[in-house]
Phi, psi and omega in degrees: 000135182283160177289135186255315181212162175237153185234116175253178184298335188243344181204169173244137183217149173298155178290331176229157181296136174055040185258328188248147170257150175253093189092176176214178176298335180262320180247106188252150166286150177287289184232161176231121184243124182226130174248094183149209182258131170255115179269109186235140174281326184201144171239122176248115185245152170245354182239193179279148177256117175251115186260002180055242182257010188262163178244162173261124174249151161069047176258134182269310181225147171242113180262145176266187182302333179260124179305334183286344182262119178203161167250128182248126185244356190277021182241128182308126180059027178219156177227121179249134176244126178233111182227141185289333170041097174252145176096193183291121185292348178267333181267325179223073183298148168291315176234127175245128182240125175257133179104182180276149171233127180243129178249130180253016175213187181295145173240121183262150176219127181299153187291342175265011180247171179224152171259107189263151183231099169085321181203178188288342191260002182234110186201169172243134175210169177213105173288175184288359178281359178085004179259149170266120181257121165255110180249141177216156177303310183245303186204165171243119185261132174249106183256092181145188178286133172258105182261115179255117184255164180044040179228141176267343178210168180218121186260131171262129188221126188265003179092001183255101178303328179297320188258000181290126183242114181296345182281342188275092179233142180252112187274141176254000000 
């Protein structure tokens, strides 16, 4: 019979790498007590993870059930969220946040994306043309002073290209 595992003074190891399993789907160990570091290539859990009062350090990725959905923590001073997100952002959002969110730095939005409010037709976007677009179903209400800086003219346009007159400029 070939060697299956070896016992040394300070540890037990399989005779060859990745040869033995500890327990099986049918025959499981009850509890595992470790005082030290557990070096694991992967953890597949079917229950809850209770860390009690301990913390987790040095995680690069947290994956969801779909491998394309993940949170990446492994880049210095950055957090990446990647979710495939199919469907209506208001009925089935990719990320649902309850409560306030505060950003103390710039927030970027790709030129092909929109920041939506309440439905698909009310949003802020900026295409690669350099314009900021405020789009709404009915109107955009500005409650307060509108201060336009560094502009020599201001164009009022009601959305009707047939009646748009490029000579109608209101100078500020």
